[in-house]
C-alpha positions as CSV (number, residue, x, y, z in Angstrom):
1,M,23.1,-5.5,11.1
2,S,25.5,-3.2,12.8
3,T,23.1,-1.7,15.3
4,K,19.8,-2.7,17.0
5,P,16.7,-0.9,15.9
6,T,15.1,1.5,18.4
7,I,11.5,0.8,19.1
8,A,9.1,3.3,20.7
9,I,6.1,1.9,22.6
10,T,3.0,4.0,23.5
11,I,1.1,2.8,26.6
12,G,-2.3,3.7,25.2
13,D,-5.1,4.8,27.5
14,P,-3.6,5.0,31.0
15,A,-6.8,3.5,32.5
16,G,-6.7,0.4,30.3
17,V,-4.4,-2.6,30.0
18,G,-1.9,-0.7,27.8
19,P,0.6,0.0,30.6
20,E,0.5,-3.6,31.8
21,I,1.0,-5.2,28.4
22,S,3.7,-2.7,27.4
23,L,5.8,-4.1,30.3
24,K,4.7,-7.7,30.0
25,G,5.5,-7.7,26.3
26,L,9.2,-7.1,27.1
27,R,9.6,-9.9,29.6
28,D,11.2,-12.4,27.2
29,P,14.9,-11.8,27.3
30,A,15.4,-12.9,23.7
31,L,12.9,-10.4,22.4
32,F,14.2,-7.6,24.7
33,A,17.7,-8.2,23.4
34,R,16.8,-7.6,19.8
35,A,16.2,-3.8,20.1
36,Q,16.6,-0.6,22.1
37,W,13.3,0.2,23.9
38,K,11.6,3.5,24.7
39,I,8.2,3.5,26.4
40,I,6.2,6.7,26.0
41,G,3.9,7.3,29.0
42,D,3.6,8.6,32.6
43,A,6.6,7.4,34.6
44,A,4.8,7.3,37.9
45,L,2.0,5.3,36.4
46,L,4.4,2.8,34.8
47,G,6.2,2.5,38.1
48,D,3.0,1.6,39.9
49,E,2.1,-0.9,37.1
50,A,5.6,-2.5,37.3
51,K,5.2,-3.1,41.1
52,R,1.7,-4.5,40.6
53,C,2.9,-7.0,38.0
54,G,6.4,-7.7,39.5
55,L,8.1,-6.2,36.5
56,E,10.4,-3.6,38.1
57,S,13.4,-5.2,36.4
58,V,11.9,-4.7,33.0
59,L,11.0,-1.1,33.6
60,A,14.6,-0.5,34.9
61,R,16.1,-1.5,31.6
62,V,14.0,0.7,29.3
63,E,14.0,4.4,28.7
64,V,10.8,6.0,29.7
65,V,9.8,9.1,27.8
66,D,7.4,11.1,30.0
67,P,5.6,14.1,28.5
68,G,6.4,15.9,31.8
69,P,4.4,17.6,34.5
70,N,3.7,20.7,32.4
71,S,2.4,18.9,29.3
72,S,0.9,15.5,30.5
73,P,-2.9,15.6,30.2
74,I,-3.1,13.4,33.3
75,N,-0.9,15.6,35.5
76,G,-2.6,15.9,38.9
77,V,-5.5,13.7,37.8
78,A,-5.9,10.3,39.5
79,V,-6.0,7.5,37.0
80,I,-8.6,4.9,38.0
81,P,-8.1,1.6,36.1
82,G,-11.2,0.8,34.0
83,R,-12.7,4.3,34.3
84,L,-13.4,6.3,31.1
85,S,-12.0,9.9,31.3
86,K,-11.1,12.7,28.9
87,E,-7.8,13.1,30.6
88,C,-6.8,9.6,29.8
89,G,-8.1,10.0,26.3
90,A,-6.0,13.1,25.8
91,A,-2.9,11.4,27.3
92,A,-3.2,8.4,24.9
93,V,-3.3,10.7,21.9
94,E,-0.3,12.7,23.2
95,Y,1.8,9.6,23.6
96,V,1.1,8.7,20.0
97,R,2.0,12.2,18.8
98,I,5.3,12.0,20.7
99,A,6.2,8.5,19.3
100,T,5.3,9.6,15.8
101,Q,7.5,12.6,16.0
102,M,10.4,10.4,17.3
103,C,10.1,8.2,14.3
104,L,9.8,11.1,11.9
105,Q,12.9,12.7,13.4
106,G,15.0,9.5,13.4
107,E,15.0,8.9,17.1
108,A,13.1,5.6,16.7
109,D,13.0,3.1,13.9
110,A,9.5,2.0,14.6
111,M,6.6,2.5,17.0
112,V,4.2,0.1,18.7
113,T,0.9,1.3,20.1
114,A,-1.0,-0.2,23.0
115,P,-4.8,0.3,22.8
116,L,-6.5,3.6,23.4
117,N,-10.2,4.2,23.8
118,K,-12.0,6.2,21.1
119,E,-14.8,7.2,23.4
120,A,-12.3,8.6,25.9
121,V,-10.7,10.6,23.1
122,S,-14.0,11.9,21.9
123,L,-14.7,13.3,25.4
124,T,-11.9,15.8,24.7
125,G,-13.9,17.2,21.8
126,R,-11.4,15.7,19.2
127,H,-12.7,13.9,16.1
128,F,-10.7,10.6,16.2
129,S,-11.4,7.7,13.9
130,G,-8.4,5.6,14.9
131,H,-4.7,5.3,15.3
132,T,-4.0,4.7,11.6
133,E,-5.8,7.8,10.5
134,Y,-4.3,10.0,13.2
135,I,-0.7,8.9,12.6
136,A,-1.2,9.4,8.8
137,E,-2.4,12.9,9.5
138,L,0.7,13.7,11.6
139,C,2.9,12.3,8.8
140,G,1.1,14.2,6.1
141,A,0.2,10.9,4.4
142,P,-3.2,11.0,2.6
143,D,-3.4,7.3,1.4
144,S,-2.7,5.2,4.5
145,C,-4.2,1.8,4.9
146,M,-4.3,-1.0,7.5
147,L,-2.6,-4.4,7.3
148,L,-3.4,-7.3,9.7
149,S,-0.7,-10.0,10.0
150,N,-0.1,-13.2,11.9
151,E,2.0,-16.3,11.4
152,K,-0.5,-17.8,9.1
153,L,-1.6,-15.0,6.8
154,S,-1.7,-11.2,6.2
155,V,-4.6,-9.0,4.9
156,V,-4.5,-5.4,3.8
157,H,-7.6,-3.3,3.6
158,V,-8.7,-0.9,0.8
159,S,-10.9,0.9,3.3
160,T,-11.3,0.7,7.1
161,H,-13.1,3.1,9.4
162,I,-15.9,4.3,7.1
163,S,-19.5,3.2,6.6
164,L,-20.1,0.1,4.6
165,R,-22.1,2.2,2.0
166,R,-19.0,4.4,1.4
167,A,-16.8,1.4,1.3
168,T,-18.6,0.0,-1.7
169,Y,-17.7,3.1,-3.8
170,L,-14.5,1.6,-5.1
171,N,-11.6,3.4,-6.8
172,A,-9.1,1.6,-9.0
173,E,-6.3,3.8,-8.1
174,R,-6.9,3.3,-4.4
175,I,-7.0,-0.5,-4.9
176,L,-3.8,-0.4,-6.9
177,R,-2.1,1.7,-4.2
178,T,-3.2,-0.8,-1.5
179,I,-1.8,-3.7,-3.5
180,E,1.5,-1.9,-3.8
181,L,1.7,-1.0,-0.1
182,G,0.9,-4.5,0.9
183,N,3.5,-5.9,-1.4
184,Q,6.2,-3.6,-0.1
185,A,5.3,-4.4,3.6
186,M,5.4,-8.2,2.9
187,Q,8.9,-7.7,1.3
188,W,10.0,-6.0,4.5
189,M,8.8,-9.0,6.4
190,G,10.9,-11.3,4.3
191,H,8.7,-12.3,1.4
192,R,10.8,-11.6,-1.7
193,Q,7.9,-12.1,-4.1
194,P,4.7,-12.1,-2.1
195,R,1.8,-14.1,-3.5
196,I,-1.3,-11.9,-3.3
197,A,-5.0,-12.5,-3.8
198,V,-7.3,-9.6,-4.3
199,C,-10.9,-10.2,-3.0
200,G,-13.9,-9.2,-5.0
201,L,-16.5,-6.9,-3.5
202,N,-19.6,-8.9,-4.3
203,P,-20.6,-12.5,-3.6
204,H,-18.5,-14.9,-5.8
205,A,-16.5,-11.8,-6.9
206,G,-19.6,-10.7,-8.9
207,E,-19.9,-14.0,-10.9
208,H,-18.9,-12.2,-14.1
209,G,-21.4,-9.4,-13.6
210,L,-24.4,-11.3,-12.3
211,F,-24.1,-9.9,-8.8
212,G,-22.6,-6.5,-9.6
213,A,-20.2,-4.8,-12.0
214,E,-17.6,-3.4,-9.5
215,D,-15.4,-6.5,-9.6
216,E,-14.9,-6.4,-13.3
217,D,-15.1,-2.7,-13.9
218,T,-12.9,-1.4,-11.0
219,I,-11.1,-4.2,-9.2
220,R,-9.8,-6.2,-12.2
221,P,-8.2,-3.1,-13.9
222,A,-6.3,-2.4,-10.6
223,I,-5.0,-6.0,-10.5
224,E,-3.9,-5.8,-14.1
225,A,-2.0,-2.6,-13.4
226,A,-0.3,-4.2,-10.4
227,R,0.8,-7.2,-12.5
228,A,2.2,-4.8,-15.1
229,K,4.4,-3.5,-12.3
230,G,5.7,-7.0,-11.6
231,I,3.6,-7.7,-8.6
232,T,2.4,-11.3,-8.3
233,C,-1.4,-11.0,-7.7
234,T,-4.6,-12.7,-8.7
235,G,-8.2,-11.9,-8.7
236,P,-10.8,-10.7,-8.1
237,T,-11.3,-13.8,-6.1
238,P,-14.4,-14.9,-4.1
239,P,-13.9,-13.7,-0.6
240,D,-15.6,-16.7,1.0
241,T,-13.0,-19.2,-0.3
242,T,-9.9,-16.9,-0.6
243,F,-9.2,-16.9,3.2
244,L,-9.4,-20.7,3.4
245,E,-6.9,-21.0,0.5
246,G,-4.7,-18.4,2.2
247,V,-4.6,-20.3,5.5
248,R,-3.7,-23.4,3.6
249,G,-0.7,-21.7,2.1
250,K,-1.7,-20.6,-1.3
251,Y,-1.3,-16.9,-0.6
252,D,0.9,-14.7,1.6
253,L,-1.3,-11.6,1.5
254,I,-5.0,-11.0,0.8
255,V,-6.4,-7.6,-0.2
256,A,-9.8,-7.0,1.4
257,M,-12.1,-4.4,0.0
258,Y,-13.5,-3.2,3.4
259,H,-13.0,-3.5,7.2
260,D,-15.0,-6.5,8.2
261,Q,-14.2,-8.5,5.0
262,G,-10.7,-8.7,6.4
263,H,-11.0,-8.3,10.1
264,I,-13.5,-11.1,10.8
265,P,-11.6,-14.0,9.2
266,M,-8.2,-12.7,10.6
267,K,-9.5,-12.6,14.2
268,L,-11.0,-16.1,13.8
269,I,-7.7,-17.4,12.4
270,D,-5.5,-16.2,15.3
271,F,-6.9,-13.4,17.5
272,E,-4.1,-13.5,20.1
273,R,-1.3,-13.1,17.6
274,T,-2.7,-10.9,14.9
275,V,-0.9,-7.6,14.6
276,N,-2.2,-4.3,13.2
277,I,0.3,-2.5,10.9
278,S,-0.1,1.0,9.3
279,L,0.9,1.3,5.7
280,G,1.3,4.3,3.4
281,I,3.1,6.4,6.1
282,P,6.8,7.2,6.2
283,I,7.3,5.3,9.5
284,I,6.8,1.8,10.8
285,R,3.9,1.4,13.2
286,T,2.5,-1.8,14.5
287,S,-0.2,-2.4,17.2
288,V,-2.1,-4.9,19.2
289,D,-5.4,-5.8,17.6
290,H,-7.6,-5.6,20.7
291,G,-9.1,-2.9,22.9
292,T,-8.4,-1.3,26.3
293,A,-10.1,-4.2,28.2
294,F,-11.3,-1.8,31.0
295,D,-13.0,-4.8,32.8
296,I,-9.6,-6.3,33.7
297,A,-7.4,-3.2,33.8
298,G,-5.1,-2.8,36.8
299,Q,-5.6,-6.5,37.9
300,N,-2.5,-8.1,36.4
301,K,-4.8,-10.3,34.2
302,A,-4.0,-9.0,30.7
303,D,-2.6,-11.4,28.1
304,A,0.4,-9.9,26.5
305,R,0.8,-12.3,23.6
306,N,-0.7,-9.9,21.1
307,M,1.7,-7.2,22.3
308,E,4.7,-9.6,22.0
309,S,3.7,-10.3,18.4
310,A,3.4,-6.5,17.7
311,L,6.8,-5.9,19.1
312,T,8.3,-8.8,17.1
313,K,6.7,-7.6,13.9
314,A,8.0,-4.0,14.5
315,I,11.6,-5.3,15.0
316,S,11.5,-7.5,11.8
317,M,10.0,-4.7,9.7
318,A,12.5,-2.2,11.1
319,E,15.4,-4.6,10.3
320,G,14.0,-5.2,6.8
321,R,13.7,-1.5,6.1
322,I,17.1,-0.7,7.4
323,A,18.6,-3.5,5.3
324,S,16.8,-2.3,2.2
325,R,18.2,1.2,2.7
326,Q,21.7,-0.1,3.3
327,G,21.4,-2.2,0.1
328,A,20.2,0.8,-1.9
329,S,23.1,2.9,-0.8
330,E,25.7,0.3,-1.7
């Protein structure tokens, strides 16, 4: 590659561990050297965090994008680590908005988000179901989905932040689109022909209709349509054994029908290194897969391994996407 990708990092809720892990995630010189870095957040807050953690040298080498005194929701408001506030909730959302616009305008090749607090955001009066949905709204992307990825396995979700009852109302087109998005993301991460397993909805993938018709009537047609497009996928497979087979190397990607079907096994497999990736949007966005950890915020106790993984994944996906574009133009 002729140039390094530019990665934007949002610090999340200013009262959480986001500012701390945003800086700690860049401590590794080898990781730092792979990209140009921009941190979106309050400059004074980041300066205080850098002093607290002894990371002034890291902060000095990155570009800080501060919303400014006239637009920052926390302007003039004291940020108390671990304390819920609408100002911090509003600030976290504003950081995401800025980073998303940077990616859309070509000022950044990918964005990485530190955790925000949904309750703090709700105090502002805004309906907010999650990063993925908000970024998709900003991008005008109606069919976004979430992928979790670690060194052992990846899983993409047909549905995420909706009720379990709603999640059982399957749609073959949505399942096919999720398979396609997951396949593309895995190719950006270096898998030329990803091996994909599509989970069933019901126990034992319905057992040929004994435990429900959704697997045969809705999921299987989506799989057949994906195969017709040249995607290597199998299913519907029993969810209780599919993840074990995936960890043992049989699959690169698993398609989960709903939030907990995918989240629970992935967090058991490798909680510290599992990265959250948004698909179906015109930009690359990765994130840590943990919360704001208010109980340890401001104490220099946060583990940044998950952030390091999110940063690494953002770089590799940005490199893969840039390379694919260069190849298409040749």
